[in-house]
C-alpha positions, 0 to 999 in steps of 0.5 A: 620402348619397353623400359620407357613404358615400364617407367611411365607406369611406375610414375603413374602408380606412385602419383596415385599412391601419394594422392590416396594417402594425402589427408584433408586439412583439419579445421578448428572449432568455431568461436563460442557464441556470447550475448553482449550489450553495448554500453550507452549513457542514458537517463535511467528511471529508478523504478521501485516496487514494494509489497502492499496489502489493500485495506478499506479507506475507512473501516467502521465497526457497527456496535449496539449502543443500548442493550436489547433484542434484535428484531430485524436486520435491514440490509443485504450482507455484502451490499453497498449501503449509504450513510444513514441507511438502516442496518439493524433494529433493536426492540424499541418498546422498553425505550419508548416506555422509558421516554414516556415515563421521563416525559411524564415526570417532566410534566409533573415537575413543570406543574410544581415549578409553576406553583413554586414560582407563584409561591415565591412571588407572593412571598417576596411581595409579603416580605416587602410589606413586612407581613411574613418573616424572612425565613418564610420568604427564603423557604419559598425561594428555595422551593422554587429553585428546587423545582426548577432544578428538578425540571432541568434534570427531567429535561435531561432525562427526556433527552437521554431517553430520546437518544436511547430510543434513537440508538435502537435504529442502528444505521450506517455511519459511512458509505461503503460495503457491509460485511456479514452479520455477527448477530441475528434476529432474536439475539440479545446485544449491547455495548459489550457484546462486540460488533454486529458487523463491519463495513468499509469505504473502499472507493477510494481504497488504500494500499498499506506499504512498508519501507525499511528504516534505511530506505526511509532515512535515505529518503529524508536525506535526499529530500531534507526540506519538508515542503519540497519533500511533501510536494515530491511525494504528492507528485508521484504516480503509483501503479498497483500490480495485482496478485495475478500479475496484471496491472490495475487500470487506475493510478494511485496517489500517496496519502499518508506516512505513519507517525513512527517506525515499528520497533519490532520490524524497524519499518514504517508504513505509508498509505497509497490510495487508488480509485475503486469504481465498481468496488473491484478491489477489496480489503485483504488483497495482496499486491505490489505498488510500483512507482518511478522514484527519480531519474538517474541522469547519464548513467552507464548501466549493465546487467548485474549478471555481466559483473563478476566479483572476486575478493571485493573487486569487480570485473567485466568481459569486454569484446573489441572490434575484432571479437577479442575478449579482454577482462576489465576491472570496473567500479560499480555504483547503484543497483537499479532493478536488474541493472547495475551502474558502472562508475569507472572502467567502461566507456560509451560503445564498449560491448560487455558480455552478458551471457556466456561469461564462462566462454569469454576468456582473456584474449579468446575470440568469440561470436557476438550476438546482441542481448535483449533486456527483459521488460522489467530490467529497471524495476527495483524489487523490495527485497533488492532495492535499498533506496526508498 
């Protein structure tokens, strides 16, 4: 009995010792997490965005046309005025005197003309009767013609004096917003003293936009027919993004293209006009204009950050249904905002790694999550986009 008890005790201790020395099974790290996007053919709007400077639709320098002293400023600086409203008044008294003198000279010469015409008529009658010589007749005729010329010159002088007197009232040539006055009451002003002030028509207001020579040339090649090109640009709707980042509530329309490219910058300007009720926008503001240039039909686009470049060759990381990664060469087309068109190498439904590329190695297993594109992914920035 004792040997059997000893053997049982030994076996129990041996099994307990083996159980205590057994280590738990080790498990590997979880697969790395990556963000993927599913390739889907889609009609992609090609949205362009360019820097713009706001300017008045019409900017008018208000100048004095005659020399004189300012006796009144009749507008509130920075206010809205109507065409014909009085802005400045130049002392009219010297011009009133000049007008009175011109009218007096005209009246005197008209009286002389009446006498000269009568003398001419008598001379013609006497000449026909052979009472006076031809020389006396010609002298009377010349005197009448001379007085008539004097009257015409006097009438022109009166008209010029009236114009100069009218110039003493400086009025607004357009509807618009006035600027600060450069001259005050008592200043001597004239045609050579510079603008008294400046005013601008700002409803509508125009945005001055610049495009490079390359985009302009490409635009013309896309729309070679002048009639179709004009209809196309007239159909575009523009958005104005203010410096604060907010989008202006009114839509803009294309207005005009400059006649030439700037030889210094190699760029060409064009104008876009925006309604500006309440004069909210002012000349000198900076912003951006944004518009949909056209639609890319059935394009397969991926985020630009999903594409790797190696010695001029492009590749993407594709995850299959088993979450296995394969590195696939691709051919790329046009960049559209933050996206990039893939022309070869991908098919609809492929899942492409957007973030976590450093973890996605050939043949590795990953954990996938969907990538969410930013709201402006298809907006082409002016310094990135090469198309007009």
